[in-house]
N, C-alpha and C positions, 0 to 999 in steps of 0.2 A: 557661582559659588566664589567666596572670596578666599577658601582654604582647598588647598590643590587634596581631593580627596583621594582618598587608600580606599583597595580593595576591604569593604565588612559584607559579611553573612547577614539573613534577613532577621535570624534567631538572637542575633549578637542588640540588633537596635530595637526590635518590636517591642513596648511598653518602656521605651526611654523618657527621659525630660525632655519637651519641646520650650525652650524659653525666648522672651523677648530680648530688646538690646540690654535692658537693664538688669538682665538674670531673673525677670520674676516669672514663671509655672505660669507655662497657659494652659496644657495638659502635655500628652502621652501618646506617643505613636501609636496608633491603631491598624493602619493597615496603608498600602500604597498604589495610585492607578495608575495603570501601566497604558500606553499608547505603541503605536509602530513606530520603529526610529531608523534613521538611516542605516544604521550598522545591528543596531541590536533594541530589544525593546527599551522604552524609557518613562522612567518617571514624570508624569506631568505634575501631581497635586499629592498631597501627602493628605492623611485622614487622620486627623487626630482626636482622642476623646478628652472634653477638656469641662469639667462641672457635669458630668452624666448626659451630656449630649455629642456629637461627634461635630465637627467641624474640618472645614477642609482650606488648606495653604496650599498655594501653587508653588511648585517646585524653584522656579524663579527669585520667589522670596527667603529661600533657605541663603544664609551665610556659613552654616557647619553644621556639617553631617559626619556624625563617628560613633563609636559602640558607646560613648560616655553620654553625651551631648548633642543634640538639636538645636539651632539658634535661626531666628527670622530676622532680616532687616530691619532697619527702624522704620521706617514708612509702613510698613505694613502691620495693621492697628486693627482693623475689621476682619473678621474673617465666616463666610456663610456658612450655615448648617450645611452639615453634607445629607443630601437626598438622591437617594438609590436611583439609576436610570439604566434602563434596559441597555444590554448591550455592553455597559462598562467592563470593564477588566481590573479587580483588584490583586495584589500578588499574594497575599496570606491567605484570602476567602475562596481564590480559584486555581492557584497552582501549588501552594504550601498542599503537599501530604496525599495529590494528587498522581495519576498511574499518567503517563507519557512513554512513548517509545523513543527508546536511542535508539536513531536508524543506522549510526555506525556498527553498533553492535547487535541489530536486528534482535531487538526484544524490550519486552514491555517492564515498568521500572518505576519506582514510588520516589516521589521527590522528598526527600528528608528536609532540604534547608536549601537556600538559592544564594549565591556571590554576587554580590552587588558591585557595582565601580563605577568608575571616571569614562565615558568617551564620548567625544566632543562637545566636552561641558554640559553632559548630560547625566545623571545617577541611570545607568540601565543595567538590565541581566546579563552578566557572562557567563555564568554558569550554574547547573543545579549538581547538589550532591545527593547521590543515591547512595551512601556506604552508611558503613554503623559508625565510622567517623560523626558525619554529619548528625545522625541521632542522638548519641549521647552528648553532643555541644547542643543540639535543640533542645533537649531536655535537660540540660545544665548539668550533667554528668559527664564533664569534661576531666576532672580529675580522675574517676573511678577507671575513665577509659587509660589515662596512661598508668593508672597502679597496672590494671588488665597489662599493658604493652611492658612496663617494667616486668612482671613477675616470668612473661610471657617471653622476654629477652627477644621483643618484637614489634614492629611498629605497628599501629592500627593501619591497613591503607586509605587512603584519601582515592574516593572511587568520586570523581566529577565528570560531568557531559558538558562539552562547550553547549554554549543554546545555537548554535548554530546545527548541530545533529538533534535536536531536538524537535519533536513533532506531536502538539497537545491531544488529547483525544476530546475532548471537550469542546463542543462547537464553535462556542462564541470566541474560542481562544487560538483559533485558526489563520486569524489575521495576526496574529504575533508571530507567527512561523516564518521563518527566513528561509528564502529562495533555496540556498544548499540543501537543507533540513524536506522541503519540495521536492526537489530532484532526487535525491537520494532515497527516499521514500517511493518514488516511482521507479527506479533501476533497481529497487529491494528483488528478492527473486521471489517469486510467487510463492512461493513452499513457505518462504518465511513468513512472507505477509499472511499466509495464512494463521502459521501458527501463532503469532501474535494476534489475530481477528480473534483466534479461539478460545484467549484467556483472557478476553476482555467483557463488558457490560454490553449487551444488546443495543443499549444508547451510545455509547462511545464507537461500538460497530458501526452506525451509520455514518456518524461526524468521520470515520476515517475512509471509508469508502467514499465519500462526497470531497474526500483532500486528493480522492485519485482520479486521475483522467478514468475514461470508461475503458477503454481496452487493459490499461493494466487491475483495475476493478474488478473485471471478467476474471481474466488469468487469477487473481488471487482467490475468488469465489466460487470457481471453478476445484480448487486445489482444497475447498471443505468437506468434512465429510458429508454426506447426503441429507441427514437431519438436518445438520446448523445451515447447511447450504438452502435449503428450501425455508428455513424460518427467515433465513437473512432477505432474499428473496419477496417473500410474503407480505413483509414488514417494511420492504420500502418504498418508497412513492413510485407509482406506476410507471412513470413515465421515464424516471429512472433509470427504471431497471429494464425499460425495453431497450433504452437506449446501450447499456453497457449489455445485455442479450446480441442486440445487432452485431459489435465489437468483436464477440468471441467466434472461435470456428462453432459451422452449425453444428457437428458431433456434440462437442462440449455445450452450448445452448440448447440441444435437445436431450440431453443429461439433465440439466437442471432443470427443464420443463416437465422433463416424464416424472420429475419428484412429485412436484406440484398437484393441487387438484386439477379438475381437467376446466375447470371456470375461469380458474386464476391463471392457468396455460393458456386460456383461449382469450382471457382479456390482454396479456403481453402481448401475445401473437398479432392480435388486431391494433396493437399500437406500432408495432415495427412495419419498418420496409417493406413491400408486398414481397419484393424479391428474396429479401432476408428471410421473410417468412414463409416465405415457400418451398424455403432451401430446407429449414427446419421440420418443416410439417412431413416430406419426404421422408424423415429419421424416424421421424416419431411413429410412421404406422408400420415399422418394423417392431420385433417381441426386439427386447433390451438385450437380451441373451442370446445374441445371433448376430452373423457378422452385417448386416443389415444394422441388427440394433448399435455396433459398435463402428461403422465405417461413417467417415466425411466425405460428403458430396463435392466437397472443393479440391479438384485437383486437374493437372496442366494435361492436355491434350492439340495434338496439329495432325492434319491429313497427312497420309501417305504421300503427298505431292512434294511436301516441301524438300528443302534439304536442309542437312544440317546448322547452316548459318539463318535461315527463316526459324529453325527451330529456337535454336538459342534467343535469338531476339523476342521469340514468345516467351520464354521463360522469361527473360530480362522484364519483359512491360506486365508480363503476371505477379512475380513471384512475391510480391509485397502482399498481396491480397493470401496467398495459401500456404497452409503449413507444412506441406510434403514437396519440395521440389527436388529432388533427390532422383525421380521417375519422370521421365511424359510418354504418354500414351497413345501410341498411333494409329489411328480411325482409318477405315476406305470411306468410301463415299456414301454409304449406308450407314455409317458412325458403330461400326461393330470393330473390334478391338483386332490390330493383325499384328500388333507389337509393341514394344517396350523398350528406348531408350532412357540407359542412366544419364544423368548434369554429365558425371565424369566425359561420356563417348564425346558430347556435345562439346566439349572444352577442349577435345586435342585431334578432333577429325575437322577438318577443311572446310570451310562454309559451304565450297558447292557442291560438294558429297549430297547426294539423298540419304535421306531417314531409313529408307527401306534398306540400303545397304548396310548401317551399322545398326539396324535394331535387332531383337531378340524375338525369334516368329513365335518361339513355342511359349505363351507367358502363362505362368503357373496364375490359377484364378479360384475363387470360392461363388457359390452361391447366396445369394441373402439370406437364405434361411438355414446356411452353416453354422454349425455348433464353434464356441469358439475355442475349444479343444481342435478341429479340425483345421482353422485358421493358422494355429500355433505351431501344430505340428508341420505345415507347408512352411510357414516362415522360416523356424528353426531348421527345418531339412535343407531348405536349401538358400539359405542364408542370406534374406530379403531384409529389407528395410519397410516393404510395404507390399500387399496384395490387393490385386483389384477386386470387386465384387461383380459380377454379374448378370443380367435378365435369360430370360430363356432365349432371346434374340443376340446374345452375346455382347451386348451395349454393356456400357461401363456404368455402375450405378452411383460407385463409390470407388474408395480402398478402406481399408482395413492397416493402419501405419503399427509397428512394432511396438511402440508406447501405450497405442489404444489397446491391442490383445494382450499385453503381459499385464496391467493396471488390475483385469479383475483374477489372478491369479496369485499376486502380491499380498501379504497382509499388509494393516496399515500403517505399520510401524517403518516396516522396507519400505513402502512407497516414499513414505517420508525422508527417509536417508535416500534414498535413490535418487531423488530431485534436489537434494539439499547441492 
């Protein structure tokens, strides 16, 4: 481009005249073709409506681009007809008026206008306008907006989101998402992701979950209401669904599978790693409204012959796979539960000390068929973070955490508040 390009809104240039070097009209701007850029998505071609047909002009042929006129260089004389191609991304058609995720604000918003500007010699998407000001501008009611602002003696606030924080909800737009948006989306709290998922279409849900890593997707799915959760998993590609379930805690995966049809649950279990599937099947054997149905069968144990140092090393080696790492359960040589040690005790105890010297001998526990009220009573009475579930031989089947036991007793709205 020969002219320094200032920032311009898409609504200002759509429909504007495109001329050649002699000032003759070639047509009017209909849309812009976008491709991934070094910093921001950039324009590769202009789509121009000329004599009732659409032609394509490469961005490199543009010498002037502003809200009043668009011109091409003298050597550009012939322009091919625009032919739609699969995967092509057009700014007006694919982004304007569409829903996106504001990953910084953790919410779904609609694109009312798009700000374009120069970045490394290319015309790029710099930000999207999601506010009333953008909508009024787009509809050609700028003057009305100014009058309203004057009457209220207050400016209409500008609400723009840098493209760095935009996560599109259409599958074909994912390649335009910048690394920052991907990273922030993955770091978003599962409850916030679930709130977003609950407000978008089923097609958009699939696109959003596909953009997440399987562990984050699993955490978000578990936060959904059971009916929506089941529908999402049922409509998802089975291989992807099984991969996501493998990354979830066994009790959470069992919750999800327990809401599906038996046929679908068995299909997904069959696609999973045998060990992971086995852990989940054990949990599915118990009544949902019981300690066995609420427990997680991933927990930390050490033999009673261990020292505090060995026990702490066991925690270090396995903590990344275990949700609950506050307690380590001590077993005898027949794997019966004989005591429990808190992580705090392991941290402050000399490494050579035997775990039997620091463990609590009389461990509060429940059976697999214990009702949730009984589990809650024990956790509350003894101020526990988790309680072990034992079989008839006093072997540990799993643990029920305070989060797991509180969930059945909390209204849905309060759960959302607690997770936030």
